[in-house]
C-alpha positions in Angstrom: 92.2 87.0 99.6 91.4 88.7 103.0 94.8 89.0 104.7 95.9 92.0 107.1 98.6 92.6 104.8 98.1 96.3 104.3 97.0 96.9 107.7 100.5 95.6 109.0 102.3 97.5 106.4 100.4 100.8 107.3 101.1 99.9 111.3 105.0 99.3 110.4 105.2 102.4 108.5 103.6 104.6 111.4 105.7 102.7 113.7 109.1 103.6 111.6 107.9 107.3 111.1 107.2 107.6 115.0 110.5 105.7 116.0 112.8 107.8 113.5 111.0 111.2 114.4 111.7 110.4 117.9 115.4 109.3 117.2 116.2 112.2 115.4 118.5 114.9 116.4 116.3 117.9 116.1 113.5 115.9 118.5 116.2 115.3 120.9 117.3 118.7 120.9 114.0 120.1 121.4 113.0 117.7 123.9 116.4 118.6 125.9 115.3 122.2 125.7 111.6 121.7 126.8 112.3 119.1 129.6 115.5 120.4 131.0 118.7 118.4 131.6 117.5 116.4 134.4 114.3 114.8 133.0 116.2 114.5 129.5 118.0 111.8 131.2 115.2 109.4 130.9 114.7 110.1 127.1 116.7 107.3 126.0 115.0 105.0 128.0 111.7 106.4 127.0 113.0 105.9 123.3 113.5 102.2 124.0 110.4 101.5 125.6 108.5 102.7 122.7 110.7 100.5 120.2 109.8 97.6 122.6 106.2 98.2 123.2 105.6 99.3 119.5 107.4 96.2 118.1 105.4 93.9 120.6 102.2 95.8 119.0 103.5 94.9 115.6 103.8 91.3 116.3 100.5 91.2 118.0 98.8 92.4 114.6 100.8 90.0 112.5 99.5 87.1 114.7 95.7 88.5 115.1 94.6 89.8 111.8 93.3 87.2 109.0 96.2 85.7 107.2 97.2 83.1 104.6 100.2 81.0 104.2 102.6 81.6 101.2 104.9 78.8 101.9 106.2 76.6 104.6 109.8 75.2 104.5 109.9 71.5 105.4 113.1 69.2 105.7 116.0 69.6 104.9 115.5 73.4 104.4 114.4 74.2 107.7 117.6 72.6 109.1 119.3 75.4 107.2 117.1 78.6 108.3 116.7 78.0 112.0 120.7 77.6 112.9 121.3 80.7 111.0 118.2 82.5 112.9 119.8 81.2 116.1 123.2 82.6 115.3 121.4 86.0 114.3 120.2 85.8 117.6 123.7 85.0 119.3 125.2 88.1 117.0 122.6 90.6 118.1 123.1 89.6 121.7 127.0 90.1 120.9 126.7 93.4 119.3 124.6 94.6 122.1 127.1 93.8 124.7 130.1 95.2 122.8 128.2 98.8 122.8 127.0 98.3 126.4 123.1 97.4 126.4 122.6 99.7 129.8 124.0 102.7 128.1 122.5 102.0 124.9 118.8 101.7 126.4 119.6 104.6 128.7 119.2 102.8 131.7 122.7 103.8 132.9 122.1 107.3 132.1 118.9 107.6 134.4 119.9 105.3 137.2 123.7 105.7 137.5 124.3 108.8 135.7 128.1 109.0 137.6 129.3 105.9 136.0 128.4 107.4 132.4 131.7 107.5 130.2 132.1 109.5 127.1 131.1 107.5 124.2 133.4 105.4 122.0 133.4 104.2 118.6 133.4 100.4 118.7 135.1 99.0 115.7 136.1 95.6 116.8 134.3 92.2 116.9 131.2 92.1 115.2 131.7 95.9 114.1 134.9 94.9 112.3 133.0 93.1 109.6 129.7 95.7 109.4 129.0 99.1 110.8 125.6 98.1 112.0 125.7 94.2 113.1 122.5 94.5 115.0 120.5 95.6 112.0 121.8 93.0 109.9 121.1 90.2 112.3 117.5 91.2 112.7 116.8 91.6 108.9 118.3 88.0 108.5 116.2 86.7 111.1 112.9 88.1 109.8 113.7 86.9 106.4 114.7 83.3 107.0 111.3 82.7 108.8 110.4 78.9 107.9 106.9 80.0 107.6 106.0 82.9 105.4 102.5 84.5 105.4 101.0 87.6 103.8 101.1 89.5 107.3 104.6 88.3 108.0 105.6 89.5 104.7 104.2 92.7 105.1 106.0 93.0 108.7 109.2 92.1 106.8 109.0 94.6 104.0 107.9 97.5 106.4 110.8 96.8 108.9 113.4 96.4 106.1 112.5 99.9 105.0 112.3 101.2 108.7 115.9 99.8 109.3 117.4 101.4 106.3 116.0 104.5 107.1 117.1 104.0 110.8 120.7 103.1 109.7 120.9 106.3 107.7 119.7 108.4 110.3 121.9 106.8 112.7 125.1 107.2 110.2 124.6 111.0 110.4 124.4 111.0 114.1 127.9 108.9 114.2 129.3 111.4 111.8 128.3 114.2 114.0 129.8 112.5 117.2 132.9 111.3 115.9 133.7 113.3 113.0 136.7 112.3 110.8 137.2 108.7 112.9 133.7 107.7 111.8 134.3 109.0 108.4 137.6 106.8 108.1 135.5 103.8 109.5 133.1 104.1 106.9 135.7 103.9 104.2 137.0 100.6 105.5 133.9 98.8 106.6 130.7 98.1 105.0 127.4 99.6 106.4 124.9 96.3 106.0 126.7 93.7 103.9 129.6 92.2 105.8 133.3 92.7 104.6 134.4 89.1 105.1 136.8 89.6 102.4 138.7 92.0 104.9 141.9 91.3 106.3 142.2 91.1 110.2 144.2 93.9 111.6 147.7 92.5 113.1 147.9 92.4 116.8 
């Protein structure tokens, strides 16, 4: 069986290492010292572009390398997976909107630094149920693909590992930024598996 399984898995691994390396606190600190405060303002936007371009490159590999289908969901199962994927996409947009996509991508920091506000910990909406809703939505979306091939499977396995490492890395950064406030949030809200059993806070 000739597929691009191992090439895709290797590419995702390289992508994950580059992404984690660039996003690490040590790399950010080094970049700030080497580049200077003014040029460093573009670092977050640079990281965003690396993530987007790298992700598109992975999708290109999955689509163009030799592949073999594992399964294809037909009716009625596809009527269950696609609506959930749509909900995942909407959930991802909602979580991005809550955390301010312009700040998250670095666009505000670069082009409107005077409008940048001190970071605040978001714990409402999507973040009431799970600490990393964007990653949860992404994982559900890729694993609910109605068509599964060996290349897609390699991508899913690799991206799941990369996201898990990224979440752990982000947890350290958030603890560093918000301290005890985030530590208390960790105790109340699950990291990746939504806590639907939690009671909503009284208004």
